[in-house]
C-alpha positions as CSV (number, residue, x, y, z in Angstrom):
1,M,53.5,-200.4,20.6
2,K,53.0,-203.7,18.6
3,V,50.4,-203.4,15.8
4,Q,49.6,-205.8,12.5
5,Y,50.9,-205.2,9.7
6,Q,51.1,-207.6,6.6
7,G,50.4,-210.0,8.8
8,R,52.7,-209.6,11.0
9,Q,53.1,-207.8,14.8
10,V,55.5,-205.1,14.1
11,E,56.5,-202.0,16.3
12,G,54.8,-199.0,16.0
13,K,55.0,-195.8,17.7
14,P,52.2,-193.1,17.5
15,V,52.7,-189.9,16.3
16,E,51.4,-186.6,17.0
17,F,49.8,-184.5,14.3
18,L,47.6,-181.3,14.0
19,T,44.9,-181.2,11.2
20,R,45.4,-178.5,8.6
21,K,42.5,-179.2,6.5
22,E,39.4,-181.7,6.1
23,D,37.5,-181.5,2.8
24,F,34.4,-182.9,2.0
25,N,33.8,-185.0,-1.6
26,E,30.2,-185.1,-2.8
27,Y,28.7,-187.8,-4.4
28,Q,25.4,-188.0,-6.6
29,L,23.4,-190.5,-6.0
30,T,21.5,-192.1,-9.1
31,D,17.8,-191.7,-6.8
32,G,19.5,-187.8,-6.9
33,K,20.5,-187.9,-3.7
34,I,23.7,-186.0,-2.8
35,L,26.1,-186.9,0.1
36,K,29.2,-185.3,1.5
37,I,31.7,-187.9,2.8
38,K,34.9,-186.9,4.4
39,M,38.0,-189.1,6.3
40,V,38.7,-188.0,9.6
41,V,42.1,-188.8,11.1
42,T,42.0,-190.1,14.2
43,R,45.6,-191.7,15.1
44,I,48.6,-192.0,12.6
45,I,51.5,-195.0,13.5
46,R,54.8,-194.8,12.2
47,L,56.5,-198.3,11.7
48,E,59.7,-198.7,13.8
49,E,61.1,-201.6,11.8
50,E,59.5,-201.5,8.2
51,K,60.4,-199.3,5.1
52,A,58.7,-198.6,1.9
53,P,60.7,-200.0,-1.2
54,D,62.0,-196.4,-2.0
55,G,63.2,-196.4,2.1
56,N,60.5,-193.8,3.4
57,P,59.0,-194.9,6.4
58,I,55.4,-196.7,6.8
59,Y,52.7,-194.6,8.3
60,L,49.4,-196.5,9.5
61,I,46.3,-194.6,10.0
62,Q,43.3,-195.4,12.0
63,S,40.3,-192.9,10.9
64,Q,36.6,-192.7,10.7
65,N,34.1,-191.4,8.1
66,V,31.8,-188.6,8.1
67,V,28.6,-189.1,6.1
68,A,26.3,-186.2,5.3
69,P,23.3,-186.2,3.0
70,I,22.6,-183.1,1.3
71,D,18.5,-182.2,0.7
């Protein structure tokens, strides 16, 4: 599949994955409210034609943020 990377179209391959752990981060707002937020990965794509400077593969991550206010 073609994906956008640094302003170019490059070849990428979806990689299957299993979720091992998803934690919430908590943030205290100045109005006293607390928000719990976590990132949930929906897709991982390994770039076929690109490598990081250290030679490791490059992965693009698609995700959604889940926000839960705490009362």
